Residue frames relative to the residue before (quaternion, step in Angstrom):
aa qw qx qy qz dx dy dz
M 1.0000 0.0000 0.0000 0.0000 0.00 0.00 0.00
G 0.3118 -0.7972 0.4902 0.1644 3.58 -0.51 1.16
G 0.6735 -0.4821 0.3686 0.4219 3.53 -1.33 0.00
F 0.2641 -0.7429 0.5939 0.1602 3.53 -1.28 0.38
K 0.2577 -0.7807 0.5561 0.1215 3.56 -0.74 1.11
L 0.2264 -0.7749 0.5802 0.1076 3.56 -0.71 1.14
I 0.1078 -0.7712 0.6268 0.0269 3.56 -0.84 1.10
L 0.2375 -0.7873 0.5539 0.1306 3.58 -0.66 1.07
G 0.2866 -0.7451 0.5801 0.1617 3.55 -0.74 1.09
T 0.0569 0.8135 -0.5742 0.0722 3.57 -1.00 0.78
P 0.4780 -0.5848 0.5512 0.3546 3.59 -1.21 0.46
I 0.6605 -0.5648 0.3204 0.3770 3.57 -1.09 0.67
Q 0.8085 0.2911 -0.1397 0.4921 3.59 0.76 -1.01
A 0.4195 0.7538 -0.4360 0.2563 3.58 1.26 0.09
V 0.1406 -0.7207 0.6677 0.1223 3.49 -1.37 0.43
P 0.5652 -0.1520 -0.8070 -0.0788 1.50 -2.28 1.08
R 0.3871 -0.6773 0.5666 0.2653 3.53 -1.38 -0.07
P 0.2542 -0.8287 0.4788 0.1393 3.58 0.18 1.29
W 0.6133 0.5835 -0.3523 0.3992 3.61 1.08 -0.66
L 0.6015 0.5390 -0.3634 0.4643 3.59 1.26 -0.21
H 0.7512 0.3657 -0.1819 0.5185 3.58 1.29 -0.34
L 0.7744 0.2831 -0.1217 0.5525 3.58 1.16 -0.62
P 0.5427 -0.6375 0.4351 0.3313 3.63 -1.13 0.52
I 0.0813 0.7997 -0.5790 0.1366 3.55 0.64 1.22
E 0.3707 -0.7722 0.4765 0.1979 3.60 -0.86 0.92
G 0.8352 0.0297 0.0065 0.5492 3.59 1.09 -0.49
V 0.1871 -0.7526 0.6243 0.0938 3.53 -1.28 0.59
M 0.1289 -0.8063 0.5749 0.0535 3.57 -0.98 0.84
V 0.0241 -0.7377 0.6745 0.0193 3.53 -1.11 0.86
N 0.3378 -0.7571 0.5116 0.2257 3.59 -1.17 0.25
A 0.6628 -0.5535 0.3527 0.3606 3.51 -1.25 0.60
Y 0.5666 0.5872 -0.3854 0.4309 3.59 1.12 -0.59
E 0.6643 0.4932 -0.2892 0.4815 3.59 0.95 -0.94
I 0.6492 0.5340 -0.3216 0.4359 3.56 0.93 -0.92
L 0.6850 0.4815 -0.2878 0.4649 3.57 0.88 -0.92
N 0.6478 0.5035 -0.3193 0.4744 3.59 1.04 -0.72
Y 0.6683 0.4968 -0.2958 0.4680 3.56 1.03 -0.81
G 0.5388 -0.5993 0.4152 0.4221 3.56 1.04 -0.79
L 0.3694 -0.7678 0.4838 0.1998 3.53 -0.29 1.30
S 0.6347 0.5645 -0.3340 0.4086 3.59 0.99 -0.82
K 0.6550 0.5366 -0.3078 0.4340 3.60 1.18 -0.55
V 0.7856 0.3183 -0.1533 0.5080 3.58 1.16 -0.46
R 0.3027 0.7750 -0.5063 0.2267 3.60 1.21 0.35
G 0.7968 0.2492 -0.2067 0.5102 3.53 -1.24 0.50
R 0.7765 -0.2724 0.2309 0.5191 3.56 -0.76 -1.04
G 0.3114 0.7938 -0.4732 0.2215 3.55 1.28 0.32
L 0.6594 0.4988 -0.3165 0.4650 3.58 0.98 -0.78
R 0.6168 0.5333 -0.3427 0.4666 3.58 1.02 -0.77
K 0.6663 0.5046 -0.3029 0.4578 3.58 0.93 -0.91
L 0.6487 0.5330 -0.3120 0.4446 3.57 0.96 -0.90
L 0.7267 0.4232 -0.2261 0.4916 3.57 1.04 -0.82
G 0.4955 -0.6661 0.4227 0.3636 3.58 1.26 -0.16
L 0.5122 0.6636 -0.3988 0.3719 3.57 1.20 0.52
D 0.4757 0.7364 -0.4109 0.2501 3.57 1.25 -0.28
K 0.7623 0.3125 -0.1946 0.5323 3.62 1.13 -0.47
T 0.6107 0.5219 -0.3522 0.4803 3.58 1.19 0.57
D 0.4376 -0.6621 0.5241 0.3090 3.55 -1.31 0.07
I 0.3282 0.7370 -0.5142 0.2909 3.59 1.21 0.50
E 0.4474 -0.7066 0.4821 0.2610 3.57 -0.85 0.96
L 0.2019 -0.7411 0.6271 0.1294 3.53 -1.18 0.69
W 0.1047 -0.7852 0.6101 0.0171 3.56 -0.75 1.14
I 0.1196 -0.7681 0.6220 0.0937 3.57 -1.10 0.69
D 0.2323 -0.7499 0.6092 0.1118 3.53 -0.82 1.09
S 0.5810 -0.6169 0.4028 0.3459 3.57 -1.09 0.64
G 0.3776 -0.7215 0.4967 0.3003 3.59 1.15 -0.51
G 0.2179 0.8270 -0.4973 0.1456 3.57 1.24 0.40
Y 0.6682 0.4957 -0.3063 0.4625 3.58 0.88 -0.91
Q 0.6638 0.5113 -0.3107 0.4488 3.59 0.90 -0.92
F 0.6523 0.5009 -0.3173 0.4721 3.58 0.98 -0.82
L 0.7186 0.4742 -0.2651 0.4341 3.56 0.73 -1.09
S 0.6296 0.5357 -0.3431 0.4461 3.60 1.06 -0.69
R 0.7024 0.3984 -0.2562 0.5313 3.56 1.28 -0.32
G 0.5515 -0.6559 0.3689 0.3600 3.54 1.29 0.33
V 0.5640 0.5923 -0.3779 0.4339 3.57 1.21 0.53
N 0.1566 -0.7431 0.6418 0.1067 3.56 -1.00 0.87
P 0.3088 -0.8038 0.4723 0.1882 3.61 -0.24 1.21
G 0.3583 -0.7348 0.4992 0.2872 3.59 1.12 -0.62
V 0.5850 -0.6235 0.3957 0.3354 3.54 -1.08 0.70
D 0.5787 0.5996 -0.3857 0.3961 3.61 1.07 -0.61
K 0.6836 0.4841 -0.2868 0.4649 3.57 0.90 -0.95
I 0.6544 0.4972 -0.3124 0.4764 3.59 0.98 -0.83
A 0.6381 0.5271 -0.3261 0.4568 3.58 0.97 -0.83
K 0.6218 0.5445 -0.3384 0.4498 3.60 1.02 -0.75
V 0.6436 0.5050 -0.3157 0.4807 3.58 0.98 -0.86
Y 0.6964 0.4909 -0.2778 0.4436 3.57 0.85 -0.99
R 0.6266 0.5285 -0.3371 0.4631 3.60 1.11 -0.60
E 0.7930 0.4063 -0.1667 0.4222 3.52 0.86 -1.04
V 0.7187 0.3899 -0.2502 0.5185 3.61 1.18 -0.41
D 0.3514 -0.7527 0.5232 0.1903 3.57 -0.69 1.10
A 0.1678 0.7589 -0.6102 0.1535 3.55 -0.68 1.16
D 0.5736 -0.5943 0.4371 0.3561 3.56 -1.30 0.08
F 0.8070 0.0389 0.0131 0.5891 3.57 1.01 -0.86
Y 0.1532 -0.7798 0.6055 0.0435 3.53 -1.14 0.81
I 0.2947 -0.7740 0.5391 0.1531 3.59 -0.72 1.09
G 0.5088 -0.6685 0.4549 0.2954 3.58 -0.92 0.91
L 0.5590 -0.5863 0.4673 0.3542 3.55 -1.22 0.54
D 0.0055 -0.8246 0.5649 -0.0285 3.58 -0.64 1.08
F 0.2776 -0.7333 0.6042 0.1422 3.51 -1.33 0.48
P 0.1933 -0.8497 0.4779 0.1107 3.59 0.27 1.28
P 0.4160 -0.6745 0.5437 0.2762 3.61 -0.88 0.89
G 0.3920 -0.7210 0.5224 0.2318 3.57 -1.02 0.80
P 0.6507 -0.5480 0.3578 0.3851 3.61 -1.19 0.44
R 0.7304 0.3862 -0.2364 0.5114 3.62 1.19 -0.38
D 0.4224 0.6801 -0.4844 0.3527 3.58 1.23 0.36
D 0.4102 -0.6817 0.5382 0.2781 3.57 -1.05 0.72
S 0.7313 -0.4525 0.2793 0.4270 3.57 -1.29 0.26
R 0.6422 0.5250 -0.3327 0.4486 3.59 0.99 -0.77
T 0.6644 0.4943 -0.3014 0.4726 3.58 0.93 -0.88
R 0.6217 0.5388 -0.3343 0.4597 3.57 1.02 -0.82
A 0.6679 0.5062 -0.2988 0.4564 3.57 0.89 -0.97
M 0.6492 0.5205 -0.3180 0.4543 3.59 1.00 -0.81
K 0.6709 0.4897 -0.3031 0.4671 3.60 0.95 -0.85
I 0.6294 0.5198 -0.3331 0.4719 3.56 1.06 -0.72
A 0.6496 0.5109 -0.3125 0.4684 3.57 0.94 -0.87
K 0.6430 0.5190 -0.3126 0.4684 3.58 1.06 -0.79
T 0.6264 0.5296 -0.3244 0.4710 3.58 1.08 -0.75
V 0.6553 0.5020 -0.3024 0.4766 3.58 0.95 -0.90
S 0.6538 0.5183 -0.3086 0.4568 3.57 0.93 -0.90
S 0.6459 0.5177 -0.3174 0.4626 3.60 1.01 -0.82
F 0.6328 0.5205 -0.3342 0.4659 3.57 1.02 -0.76
M 0.6499 0.5194 -0.3201 0.4531 3.59 0.95 -0.85
S 0.6436 0.5113 -0.3220 0.4698 3.58 1.03 -0.75
L 0.6539 0.4980 -0.3080 0.4792 3.57 0.96 -0.87
K 0.6109 0.5652 -0.3403 0.4377 3.57 1.03 -0.81
N 0.6886 0.4778 -0.2791 0.4686 3.56 0.94 -0.87
M 0.6864 0.4755 -0.2808 0.4732 3.58 1.12 -0.63
L 0.7901 0.2670 -0.0954 0.5435 3.58 1.11 -0.73
R 0.0066 0.8646 -0.5020 0.0173 3.55 0.82 1.02
G 0.6146 0.5645 -0.3499 0.4256 3.57 1.05 -0.70
L 0.6577 0.5032 -0.3054 0.4700 3.57 0.98 -0.84
V 0.6276 0.5308 -0.3323 0.4625 3.58 1.05 -0.76
E 0.6694 0.5082 -0.2984 0.4523 3.58 0.88 -0.95
E 0.7095 0.4362 -0.2495 0.4941 3.58 1.10 -0.68
G 0.4744 -0.6988 0.4224 0.3289 3.59 1.27 -0.02
R 0.5087 0.6843 -0.3885 0.3493 3.58 1.18 0.51
L 0.6249 0.4717 -0.3502 0.5142 3.60 1.27 -0.09
I 0.1547 -0.8430 0.5149 0.0176 3.55 -0.45 1.27
P 0.2975 -0.7572 0.5533 0.1788 3.62 -0.66 1.07
V 0.3395 -0.7451 0.5446 0.1820 3.57 -1.25 0.44
F 0.2669 -0.7352 0.6076 0.1382 3.53 -0.92 1.04
H 0.0875 -0.7529 0.6457 0.0926 3.53 -1.23 0.60
M 0.6719 -0.5462 0.3275 0.3780 3.52 -1.15 0.74
A 0.2416 0.7530 -0.5737 0.2131 3.54 -0.78 1.10
V 0.1538 -0.7232 0.6564 0.1497 3.51 -1.38 0.22
G 0.7666 0.3841 -0.2442 0.4529 3.57 -1.27 0.10
E 0.8564 -0.1612 0.1102 0.4780 3.53 -1.14 -0.71
S 0.6183 0.5461 -0.3547 0.4401 3.62 1.03 -0.70
L 0.6506 0.4879 -0.3074 0.4942 3.58 1.06 -0.72
R 0.6586 0.5144 -0.3094 0.4537 3.59 0.93 -0.91
L 0.6069 0.5577 -0.3492 0.4457 3.59 1.03 -0.77
Q 0.6707 0.4938 -0.3014 0.4642 3.58 0.85 -0.94
L 0.6694 0.5073 -0.3032 0.4502 3.58 0.88 -0.92
R 0.6577 0.5302 -0.3137 0.4336 3.60 0.89 -0.96
I 0.7125 0.4589 -0.2604 0.4625 3.55 0.85 -1.00
Y 0.7363 0.4709 -0.2575 0.4120 3.55 0.70 -1.08
E 0.6733 0.5303 -0.3276 0.3977 3.59 0.87 -0.87
S 0.6268 0.5462 -0.3380 0.4411 3.59 1.20 -0.38
H 0.8033 0.3144 -0.1207 0.4911 3.56 1.16 -0.55
S 0.7806 0.3287 -0.1487 0.5105 3.60 1.19 -0.22
I 0.2428 -0.7413 0.6024 0.1693 3.53 -1.24 0.55
T 0.7322 0.2430 -0.1790 0.6106 3.56 1.34 -0.18
A 0.0369 -0.7890 0.6132 0.0067 3.56 -0.99 0.85
A 0.3206 -0.7232 0.5767 0.2039 3.55 -1.24 0.48
V 0.2697 -0.7145 0.6181 0.1864 3.53 -1.30 0.44
G 0.0339 -0.8390 0.5426 -0.0247 3.58 -0.57 1.14
G 0.7483 0.4537 -0.2856 0.3908 3.52 -1.36 0.02
L 0.5464 0.6545 -0.3916 0.3460 3.63 1.18 0.20
I 0.4663 0.6986 -0.4459 0.3094 3.61 1.19 -0.27
P 0.6590 0.4958 -0.3455 0.4477 3.69 0.82 -0.78
H 0.6315 0.5219 -0.3365 0.4643 3.59 1.10 -0.62
I 0.6474 0.4986 -0.3158 0.4823 3.58 0.98 -0.81
M 0.6830 0.4594 -0.2732 0.4978 3.59 1.13 -0.63
Q 0.4535 -0.7337 0.4005 0.3092 3.58 1.38 0.25
L 0.3803 0.7374 -0.4694 0.3021 3.56 0.95 0.93
S 0.6973 0.4663 -0.2806 0.4664 3.60 1.22 0.07
G 0.7193 -0.4884 0.2557 0.4228 3.55 0.98 0.84
K 0.8054 -0.2887 0.2123 0.4722 3.52 -1.33 -0.29
G 0.8242 0.1695 -0.1507 0.5189 3.56 -0.96 0.90
S 0.1959 0.8346 -0.4974 0.1329 3.57 1.22 0.51
R 0.7245 0.4079 -0.2455 0.4985 3.59 0.74 -1.04
L 0.5995 0.5773 -0.3562 0.4249 3.56 1.07 -0.72
K 0.6139 0.5480 -0.3452 0.4512 3.60 1.01 -0.76
A 0.6631 0.5136 -0.3065 0.4501 3.56 0.91 -0.94
V 0.6769 0.4927 -0.2953 0.4604 3.58 0.89 -0.95
I 0.6588 0.5009 -0.3182 0.4624 3.60 0.91 -0.86
F 0.6521 0.5078 -0.3295 0.4565 3.59 0.95 -0.81
L 0.6346 0.5141 -0.3325 0.4716 3.59 0.99 -0.76
M 0.6443 0.5130 -0.3130 0.4730 3.58 1.01 -0.84
L 0.6491 0.5280 -0.3088 0.4523 3.56 0.97 -0.89
L 0.6697 0.4875 -0.2982 0.4743 3.58 0.90 -0.89
R 0.6299 0.5437 -0.3436 0.4355 3.57 1.01 -0.79
K 0.6689 0.4796 -0.2964 0.4844 3.59 1.12 -0.61
L 0.7410 0.4375 -0.2227 0.4582 3.59 1.06 -0.76
W 0.7281 0.4074 -0.2289 0.5015 3.59 1.08 -0.69
R 0.3318 -0.7908 0.4879 0.1625 3.56 -0.64 1.13
G 0.6741 0.5015 -0.3011 0.4511 3.57 1.15 -0.50
K 0.7162 -0.4052 0.3302 0.4625 3.52 -1.28 -0.45
L 0.2064 -0.7719 0.5917 0.1067 3.56 -1.20 0.63
H 0.1418 -0.7736 0.6154 0.0518 3.54 -0.97 0.98
A 0.2700 -0.7678 0.5631 0.1434 3.60 -0.89 0.97
L 0.3075 -0.7905 0.5053 0.1586 3.56 -0.37 1.26
G 0.8781 0.0462 -0.0665 0.4716 3.54 -0.76 1.14
L 0.6098 0.6287 -0.3182 0.3628 3.59 1.25 0.01
A 0.5489 0.6623 -0.3917 0.3266 3.62 1.18 -0.14
S 0.1858 0.7729 -0.5731 0.1989 3.57 0.67 1.14
A 0.6978 -0.4606 0.3308 0.4375 3.57 -1.28 0.20
A 0.6812 0.4857 -0.2968 0.4605 3.60 0.95 -0.81
M 0.7350 0.4613 -0.2337 0.4386 3.58 1.00 -0.82
I 0.5477 0.6511 -0.4124 0.3256 3.63 1.02 -0.63
P 0.6731 0.4782 -0.3325 0.4557 3.67 0.79 -0.81
L 0.6425 0.5149 -0.3257 0.4647 3.60 1.04 -0.73
L 0.6496 0.5150 -0.3162 0.4614 3.58 0.95 -0.87
K 0.6536 0.5048 -0.3110 0.4704 3.57 0.99 -0.82
A 0.6572 0.5117 -0.3159 0.4544 3.59 0.95 -0.86
I 0.6557 0.5057 -0.3068 0.4692 3.60 1.06 -0.72
G 0.4839 -0.6644 0.4390 0.3631 3.57 1.10 -0.69
I 0.3334 0.7225 -0.5235 0.3047 3.58 1.19 0.53
D 0.4413 -0.7553 0.4336 0.2165 3.58 -0.84 0.99
S 0.8099 -0.0441 0.0650 0.5813 3.58 1.03 -0.71
G 0.0185 -0.7876 0.6158 0.0132 3.53 -1.28 0.32
D 0.2675 -0.7594 0.5706 0.1618 3.56 -1.18 0.51
T 0.0071 0.7959 -0.6052 0.0137 3.55 -1.24 0.39
Q 0.1980 -0.7305 0.6311 0.1701 3.52 -1.32 0.43
T 0.3442 0.7656 -0.4881 0.2390 3.59 1.23 0.24
W 0.5521 0.6077 -0.4005 0.4068 3.60 1.14 -0.52
R 0.7005 0.4236 -0.2471 0.5185 3.59 1.11 -0.71
H 0.6776 0.5255 -0.3068 0.4130 3.56 0.82 -1.02
K 0.6532 0.4972 -0.3217 0.4719 3.59 0.93 -0.85
A 0.6447 0.5297 -0.3197 0.4489 3.58 0.95 -0.87
A 0.6415 0.5371 -0.3220 0.4431 3.58 1.01 -0.81
Y 0.6921 0.4334 -0.2667 0.5119 3.60 1.15 -0.58
G 0.5807 -0.6133 0.3654 0.3913 3.58 1.25 0.23
K 0.5715 0.6187 -0.3611 0.4001 3.58 1.23 0.37
I 0.1633 -0.7286 0.6511 0.1361 3.50 -1.31 0.51
I 0.3672 -0.6989 0.5708 0.2255 3.54 -1.30 0.48
I 0.0543 -0.7922 0.6078 0.0052 3.56 -0.85 0.99
P 0.4872 -0.6735 0.4625 0.3085 3.62 -0.67 1.03
S 0.8275 0.1911 -0.2106 0.4841 3.55 -1.08 0.96
M 0.7355 0.3904 -0.2309 0.5033 3.60 1.22 -0.29
G 0.4405 -0.6886 0.4699 0.3331 3.58 1.11 -0.51
E 0.7372 -0.3989 0.3101 0.4487 3.57 -1.11 -0.71
R 0.0438 -0.7820 0.6214 0.0197 3.52 -1.17 0.69
H 0.3944 -0.6886 0.5592 0.2399 3.56 -1.05 0.86
I 0.0237 0.8197 -0.5714 0.0309 3.58 -0.75 0.98
S 0.4988 0.6907 -0.4179 0.3155 3.61 1.22 0.05
G 0.5007 -0.6568 0.4326 0.3616 3.59 1.21 -0.30
R 0.5326 0.6110 -0.4164 0.4119 3.56 1.26 -0.11
R 0.6436 -0.5210 0.3886 0.4042 3.54 -1.25 0.40
V 0.3773 -0.7248 0.5362 0.2117 3.57 -0.91 0.97
R 0.1634 -0.8227 0.5411 0.0600 3.57 -0.51 1.19
F 0.7918 -0.0598 0.0462 0.6061 3.58 1.12 -0.58
G 0.7287 0.4305 -0.3111 0.4323 3.55 -1.28 0.30
P 0.7772 -0.3491 0.2435 0.4634 3.57 -1.32 -0.09
A 0.5048 -0.6669 0.4666 0.2877 3.55 -1.14 0.61
V 0.7359 -0.3927 0.3059 0.4589 3.54 -1.32 -0.31
L 0.6917 -0.4667 0.3562 0.4206 3.53 -1.35 0.21
K 0.3189 -0.7229 0.5828 0.1896 3.53 -1.05 0.84
P 0.6712 -0.5211 0.3322 0.4094 3.63 -1.13 0.53
N 0.6937 0.4798 -0.2899 0.4522 3.61 0.95 -0.82
E 0.6429 0.5202 -0.3228 0.4603 3.60 1.28 -0.21
L 0.4857 0.7140 -0.4081 0.2962 3.57 1.25 -0.36
P 0.6425 0.5271 -0.3611 0.4230 3.67 0.86 -0.75
V 0.6498 0.4988 -0.3203 0.4758 3.61 0.98 -0.80
F 0.6356 0.5341 -0.3161 0.4592 3.56 0.98 -0.90
E 0.6918 0.4820 -0.2792 0.4594 3.58 0.84 -0.99
H 0.5873 0.5707 -0.3588 0.4479 3.57 1.13 -0.66
Y 0.7109 0.4438 -0.2611 0.4791 3.57 0.89 -0.93
V 0.5765 0.5650 -0.3809 0.4509 3.59 1.11 -0.56
K 0.6713 0.4847 -0.2884 0.4808 3.60 0.92 -0.91
K 0.6535 0.5306 -0.3114 0.4410 3.56 0.98 -0.89
V 0.6745 0.4805 -0.2936 0.4774 3.59 0.91 -0.92
S 0.6214 0.5391 -0.3397 0.4559 3.60 1.01 -0.79
S 0.6604 0.5110 -0.3013 0.4604 3.56 0.97 -0.89
I 0.6659 0.5051 -0.3032 0.4578 3.59 0.90 -0.90
L 0.7291 0.4324 -0.2400 0.4732 3.58 0.92 -0.93
G 0.3878 -0.7376 0.4742 0.2843 3.57 1.19 -0.41
T 0.7064 0.3446 -0.2616 0.5602 3.56 1.20 0.50
E 0.5350 -0.6592 0.4192 0.3217 3.55 -1.01 0.72
I 0.0287 -0.7445 0.6670 0.0077 3.52 -0.96 0.99
S 0.1235 -0.8325 0.5394 0.0262 3.55 -0.17 1.30
P 0.6577 -0.4836 0.3843 0.4310 3.61 -1.23 0.28
M 0.6398 0.5275 -0.3253 0.4544 3.58 1.01 -0.78
L 0.6527 0.5061 -0.3157 0.4670 3.58 0.94 -0.88
L 0.6418 0.5262 -0.3241 0.4541 3.59 0.96 -0.83
S 0.6679 0.5073 -0.3095 0.4481 3.58 0.99 -0.78
Q 0.7631 0.4039 -0.1892 0.4676 3.57 1.11 -0.68
N 0.7922 0.3620 -0.1284 0.4742 3.56 1.10 -0.71
F 0.4378 -0.7125 0.4937 0.2387 3.58 -0.69 1.14
E 0.6744 0.5157 -0.3151 0.4243 3.58 0.83 -0.95
A 0.6344 0.5200 -0.3326 0.4654 3.58 1.01 -0.77
R 0.6561 0.5006 -0.3154 0.4684 3.60 0.95 -0.84
A 0.6471 0.5241 -0.3239 0.4491 3.59 0.97 -0.84
L 0.6540 0.4984 -0.3106 0.4769 3.60 0.96 -0.83
F 0.6213 0.5385 -0.3284 0.4650 3.56 1.02 -0.84
N 0.6885 0.4845 -0.2821 0.4600 3.58 0.84 -0.97
A 0.6289 0.5301 -0.3378 0.4575 3.58 1.00 -0.79
Y 0.6436 0.5148 -0.3277 0.4620 3.59 0.98 -0.80
V 0.6562 0.5150 -0.3196 0.4494 3.60 0.89 -0.90
L 0.6551 0.5006 -0.3169 0.4688 3.61 0.93 -0.85
L 0.6430 0.5189 -0.3241 0.4607 3.58 0.99 -0.81
E 0.6447 0.5135 -0.3235 0.4647 3.59 0.96 -0.83
M 0.6566 0.5004 -0.3109 0.4710 3.58 1.01 -0.81
A 0.6346 0.5289 -0.3307 0.4563 3.58 1.03 -0.76
N 0.7110 0.4528 -0.2518 0.4755 3.56 1.05 -0.77
N 0.8353 0.2245 -0.0590 0.4984 3.57 0.99 -0.85
G 0.6241 0.6104 -0.3404 0.3494 3.60 1.13 -0.53
A 0.0541 0.8364 -0.5404 0.0745 3.57 0.31 1.25
V 0.7424 0.2935 -0.1736 0.5768 3.57 1.30 -0.29
Y 0.4451 -0.6805 0.5041 0.2911 3.56 -1.00 0.78
R 0.0034 -0.8134 0.5802 -0.0424 3.58 -0.69 1.13
G 0.4030 0.7380 -0.4589 0.2870 3.56 1.23 0.33
P 0.6506 -0.5648 0.3651 0.3528 3.56 -1.31 0.16
S 0.5917 0.6137 -0.3609 0.3781 3.61 1.21 -0.35
K 0.3670 -0.7345 0.5311 0.2092 3.56 -0.67 1.12
A 0.6085 0.5667 -0.3473 0.4335 3.58 1.11 -0.70
F 0.6918 0.4535 -0.2821 0.4860 3.60 0.92 -0.88
L 0.6035 0.5452 -0.3578 0.4589 3.58 1.08 -0.65
K 0.6449 0.5187 -0.3163 0.4637 3.57 0.99 -0.83
L 0.6348 0.5186 -0.3241 0.4723 3.58 1.01 -0.80
F 0.6439 0.5282 -0.3181 0.4530 3.56 0.94 -0.91
E 0.6757 0.4988 -0.2944 0.4561 3.58 0.93 -0.89
R 0.6584 0.5204 -0.3129 0.4447 3.59 1.09 -0.65
I 0.5128 0.6597 -0.4190 0.3553 3.58 1.19 -0.40
E 0.6328 0.5260 -0.3379 0.4568 3.60 0.98 -0.77
Q 0.6255 0.5227 -0.3269 0.4782 3.57 1.09 -0.71
F 0.6733 0.5045 -0.2962 0.4521 3.57 0.92 -0.91
K 0.6052 0.5760 -0.3566 0.4181 3.58 1.07 -0.69
K 0.6691 0.5014 -0.2912 0.4648 3.58 1.14 -0.62
M 0.6141 0.5546 -0.3454 0.4427 3.58 1.26 -0.27
S 0.4949 -0.6344 0.5021 0.3171 3.56 -1.17 0.57
A 0.6705 -0.4829 0.3696 0.4251 3.56 -1.28 0.27
S 0.6576 0.5108 -0.3178 0.4535 3.61 0.94 -0.83
E 0.6412 0.5132 -0.3258 0.4684 3.60 1.05 -0.72
L 0.6478 0.5062 -0.3159 0.4736 3.57 0.98 -0.80
E 0.6500 0.5181 -0.3165 0.4571 3.56 0.97 -0.87
S 0.6278 0.5374 -0.3257 0.4594 3.57 1.05 -0.76
E 0.6530 0.5069 -0.3088 0.4705 3.58 0.99 -0.87
L 0.6587 0.5028 -0.3052 0.4692 3.57 0.98 -0.86
A 0.6253 0.5489 -0.3370 0.4407 3.58 1.00 -0.82
K 0.6384 0.5253 -0.3263 0.4583 3.60 0.99 -0.80
L 0.6766 0.4874 -0.2946 0.4667 3.57 0.93 -0.90
L 0.6502 0.5043 -0.3180 0.4710 3.59 1.03 -0.74
A 0.6046 0.5442 -0.3533 0.4620 3.59 1.12 -0.62
L 0.6374 0.5047 -0.3220 0.4851 3.59 1.04 -0.77
Q 0.6249 0.5340 -0.3297 0.4643 3.57 1.04 -0.80
E 0.6363 0.5342 -0.3236 0.4528 3.59 1.01 -0.85
E 0.6340 0.5287 -0.3239 0.4622 3.58 1.01 -0.81
L 0.6666 0.4968 -0.2999 0.4679 3.56 0.98 -0.86
V 0.6211 0.5369 -0.3378 0.4603 3.58 1.04 -0.78
N 0.6733 0.4916 -0.2969 0.4656 3.58 0.90 -0.92
E 0.6380 0.5231 -0.3202 0.4656 3.56 1.05 -0.82
Y 0.6422 0.5244 -0.3151 0.4618 3.58 0.98 -0.88
R 0.6793 0.4941 -0.2974 0.4539 3.58 0.92 -0.91
T 0.6194 0.5362 -0.3416 0.4606 3.58 1.05 -0.71
V 0.6669 0.4974 -0.2941 0.4705 3.55 0.92 -0.97
K 0.6605 0.5100 -0.3079 0.4570 3.58 0.95 -0.89
T 0.6393 0.5275 -0.3264 0.4545 3.58 0.98 -0.83
V 0.6534 0.5029 -0.3037 0.4775 3.56 0.93 -0.93
S 0.6521 0.5208 -0.3075 0.4572 3.56 0.99 -0.90
D 0.6634 0.5068 -0.3039 0.4590 3.59 0.95 -0.91
V 0.6433 0.5141 -0.3169 0.4705 3.59 1.00 -0.85
S 0.6606 0.5122 -0.3038 0.4572 3.56 0.92 -0.94
T 0.6468 0.5171 -0.3108 0.4666 3.55 0.99 -0.86
G 0.6506 0.5236 -0.3083 0.4555 3.57 1.02 -0.85
V 0.6483 0.5115 -0.3069 0.4732 3.58 0.99 -0.87
L 0.6659 0.5044 -0.2982 0.4617 3.56 0.92 -0.95
S 0.6484 0.5186 -0.3185 0.4574 3.59 0.97 -0.87
A 0.6480 0.5165 -0.3129 0.4642 3.58 1.01 -0.86
E 0.6546 0.5146 -0.3132 0.4567 3.57 1.01 -0.86
I 0.6481 0.5064 -0.3195 0.4706 3.59 0.99 -0.85
E 0.6410 0.5242 -0.3226 0.4586 3.59 1.00 -0.87
A 0.6567 0.5191 -0.3100 0.4508 3.59 0.98 -0.90
R 0.6768 0.4947 -0.2981 0.4565 3.55 0.94 -0.90
S 0.6382 0.5452 -0.3363 0.4270 3.56 1.06 -0.72
Q 0.6931 0.4708 -0.2715 0.4736 3.56 1.22 -0.45
T 0.6246 0.5288 -0.3544 0.4523 3.63 1.26 -0.04
């Protein structure tokens, strides 16, 4: 089982910056943020300097921001992304992708995958130097059959590292029965088919890191270290997340229990020692930055040492245990299993659309009837 590189995702001007205190190997920002901040301010090594990376060997990754653009109904186009990639000095650049949604039918999924491949080919032609240096990274999306073969044929000729995108909704169980299982099988399938390195986009959470390592994924990025802290939560190995801010718990795990305090205090002392500054339980309860640094340390420790899933989730433990079974299966067997799950997903998508259509028609009829009655 090889090493796993943790890449911390961050907004450009955000604090804290754990990589200034911890042996973090990489930092990721996205092109959407860069364009909003102002490309002219971060040209050349300007972004490295702004992030405090200019005098270090920490890798800088730039994601296309495809999800951020598309969630706002904006298609940035390859020209704009290529301009960012030409002008900002980084180590790796992620291709512009169009992630299929959990409720997309097979035809829509295939179209988005084809669009992602086409965008990579356009970027490849515009940024030949990055391709030759292995720094332009294409993005795979979940597929079987010809859509999968298309991605493999195109990418393997031009890349030594590839990313896997669009799996967060599956991990969040938004794609029906076997949602997380689909993601794990697809990662396993790619690991058997792709000879180069694989990066998991947005998947390096505390629950997922042991699974990614067991599958053989080489690296992954996450902003959960910040997001959990913003909700008043810390991550504790073997225990999962705990609210410690004193605010009302609206969702997720509850506050620390008395029997959990010794483990919590152990990690508080450990993080304080590593950072060279005191991080007390009181400070963690009151301060976002302290919680974010604490979480970043825990994720880094898991990336370096977490070879076995020890979290509280029985569902994730079951997935972890199934990985050994999947390793014994051939690529064709894995693809067959994934195809069955995607077929079930297609049935659910069609069922959802039928129900929605009926609902929309009924709503329209009712609205027309109310309007008619209001005029009599």
